[in-house]
C-alpha positions in Angstrom: -97.6 177.8 -92.8 -94.7 179.9 -94.0 -91.8 180.8 -91.6 -92.6 184.3 -90.2 -89.4 186.4 -90.2 -88.4 189.7 -88.7 -85.5 191.5 -90.4 -83.3 193.6 -88.1 -80.6 195.8 -89.6 -79.8 199.5 -89.4 -79.1 199.7 -93.1 -82.3 200.2 -95.1 -80.7 198.9 -98.4 -79.6 195.7 -96.6 -83.1 195.1 -95.3 -84.7 195.8 -98.7 -82.3 193.4 -100.4 -83.0 190.6 -97.9 -86.7 191.2 -98.1 -86.6 191.0 -101.9 -84.6 187.8 -101.7 -87.0 186.2 -99.2 -90.1 187.1 -101.2 -88.9 184.6 -103.8 -89.5 181.7 -101.4 -93.1 181.0 -100.7 -92.1 179.1 -97.5 -91.0 182.4 -95.9 -93.0 185.5 -95.0 -91.3 188.7 -93.8 -93.6 190.1 -91.2 -91.7 193.2 -90.1 -88.5 195.2 -90.1 -86.5 197.0 -87.4 -83.5 199.4 -87.6 -82.2 198.8 -84.1 -82.3 196.3 -81.3 -84.8 198.2 -79.2 -87.4 198.2 -82.0 -86.6 194.5 -82.7 -87.5 193.6 -79.1 -90.7 195.6 -79.3 -91.7 194.0 -82.6 -91.0 190.6 -81.3 -93.5 191.1 -78.6 -96.1 192.5 -81.0 -95.6 190.2 -84.0 -94.2 187.0 -82.5 -92.1 186.0 -85.5 -90.8 182.4 -85.8 -87.3 183.6 -86.7 -85.4 186.9 -86.3 -82.5 187.7 -88.7 -80.4 190.0 -86.5 -77.6 192.4 -87.3 -75.2 193.0 -84.4 -73.8 196.5 -84.8 -76.7 198.9 -84.5 -77.6 202.2 -82.8 -79.9 202.5 -79.7 -79.5 198.9 -78.8 -77.0 196.5 -80.3 -77.9 193.0 -81.6 -76.3 191.1 -78.7 -78.4 192.9 -76.1 -81.5 192.5 -78.2 -80.8 188.7 -78.6 -80.4 188.4 -74.8 -83.7 190.2 -74.1 -85.7 188.3 -76.8 -84.4 184.9 -75.7 -85.2 185.8 -72.1 -88.8 187.0 -72.7 -89.7 185.0 -75.8 -87.7 181.8 -75.9 -89.8 180.3 -78.6 -88.4 182.8 -81.1 -85.2 181.6 -82.8 -82.5 184.1 -83.8 -80.0 184.0 -86.5 -77.2 186.5 -86.4 -76.3 188.0 -89.8 -73.3 190.2 -89.5 -69.9 191.3 -90.8 -68.4 190.7 -87.4 -66.2 187.7 -86.8 -64.4 188.6 -83.6 -64.0 185.6 -81.4 -65.5 187.1 -78.3 -68.6 188.5 -80.1 -69.3 185.1 -81.8 -69.0 183.4 -78.4 -71.2 186.0 -76.7 -73.9 185.8 -79.4 -74.2 182.0 -79.1 -74.2 182.2 -75.3 -77.0 184.7 -75.5 -79.1 182.1 -77.3 -78.7 182.6 -81.1 -79.2 179.3 -83.0 -77.4 180.5 -86.1 -74.5 182.8 -87.1 -74.0 183.9 -90.7 -71.6 186.4 -92.2 -72.9 189.0 -94.6 -70.9 187.5 -97.5 -73.3 184.5 -97.3 -75.2 183.6 -100.4 -78.9 184.1 -100.7 -79.4 180.3 -100.6 -77.4 180.2 -97.4 -79.6 182.8 -95.8 -82.8 181.0 -96.8 -81.3 177.7 -95.5 -80.4 179.3 -92.2 -83.9 180.7 -91.7 -85.6 177.4 -92.4 -83.1 175.5 -90.2 -83.7 177.9 -87.3 -87.5 177.5 -87.7 -87.0 173.7 -87.3 -84.7 174.2 -84.3 -81.6 173.2 -86.2 -78.2 174.7 -85.4 -76.7 176.6 -88.4 -73.3 178.2 -88.2 -71.0 179.5 -90.8 -67.8 177.4 -91.0 -65.8 180.3 -89.8 -68.0 180.9 -86.8 -68.1 177.2 -85.9 -64.3 177.0 -85.9 -64.0 179.9 -83.5 -66.7 178.6 -81.3 -65.3 175.1 -81.0 -61.9 176.7 -80.0 -63.2 179.4 -77.6 -66.4 178.2 -76.0 -65.6 176.5 -72.7 -66.9 173.1 -71.9 -69.9 173.2 -69.5 -69.1 173.3 -65.8 -69.7 169.9 -64.1 -71.9 168.3 -66.8 -74.0 165.4 -65.6 -73.6 162.1 -67.4 -75.9 161.5 -70.4 -77.8 158.3 -71.0 -77.1 156.2 -74.1 -80.3 157.5 -75.7 -79.5 161.1 -74.8 -76.0 160.7 -76.3 -77.6 159.4 -79.6 -79.9 162.4 -79.6 -77.0 164.8 -79.0 -75.0 163.4 -81.8 -77.8 164.0 -84.3 -78.6 167.4 -82.8 -74.9 168.4 -83.3 -75.2 167.3 -87.0 -77.9 170.0 -87.4 -80.8 167.6 -87.3 -84.3 168.9 -86.4 -86.4 167.1 -83.7 -88.5 165.6 -86.5 -85.4 164.2 -88.2 -84.0 162.9 -85.0 -87.3 161.2 -84.2 -87.2 159.5 -87.6 -83.6 158.4 -87.3 -84.1 156.9 -83.8 -87.7 155.6 -84.5 -89.1 157.6 -81.5 -91.7 160.3 -81.2 -91.0 164.0 -81.5 -92.3 164.6 -78.0 -89.8 162.1 -76.7 -87.0 163.9 -78.7 -88.1 167.2 -77.2 -87.9 165.7 -73.7 -84.4 164.3 -74.4 -83.2 167.6 -75.7 -84.5 169.4 -72.6 -82.7 166.8 -70.4 -79.5 167.2 -72.4 -79.5 171.0 -72.0 -80.2 170.6 -68.2 -77.5 168.0 -67.7 -74.9 169.9 -69.7 -75.9 173.2 -68.0 -76.2 175.0 -71.4 -79.0 177.3 -72.5 -79.2 176.3 -76.2 -79.0 173.6 -78.8 -76.0 175.4 -80.3 -73.9 175.1 -77.2 -74.9 171.5 -76.8 -73.7 170.9 -80.3 -70.4 172.6 -79.5 -70.1 170.4 -76.5 -70.5 167.3 -78.7 -67.8 168.6 -81.0 -65.4 169.5 -78.1 -65.8 166.0 -76.6 -65.4 164.2 -79.8 -69.0 162.8 -80.2 -69.1 164.4 -83.7 -66.5 166.2 -85.9 -66.5 169.8 -86.8 -66.9 168.8 -90.4 -70.1 167.1 -89.5 -71.5 170.4 -88.4 -70.1 172.3 -91.3 -71.7 170.0 -93.8 -75.1 171.4 -92.7 -74.0 175.0 -93.3 
């Protein structure tokens, strides 16, 4: 099944260009477009895409607010921010809102396709510039609980951008077991997303920033 994608950007030319790019990949299907965050939220409820490619600066409702609402109501939908904005506070807020990816609009077409496929597999995907800002600015979780040895192994692989399937293969365990470990990790670290768990792993030295950037 192709990855079903919703494009959200207030610039028609930008949406058209991305749509043309994505139609070249048979593993991706564009199921809809929205010109603002409010329409994006509505279409997410109607179309249930796998991934939303979300601009941030838009009329009616901005991308950050839309991300917050979508992740609250439809947590199974993954969101990749695609924007020209690289202000530290905005990058941080977008990831805290639940975006699994953050790309800049100077990204190549290959990078956009890679980010969409990574998001559909539950993989963290950040531009190197965004990752560097996040590692510096995102606070460590408050009072995190200690992880088990196996949970630590899972977190290391998660922070390297691995999907649940890849983690399962690396550790020779089932995908359902990985999913359970990831849920426990998020709960123990008191973070809402895999992205923030990955950043915690970098902040605490479990993996290097370069390990994350190699997957971008």
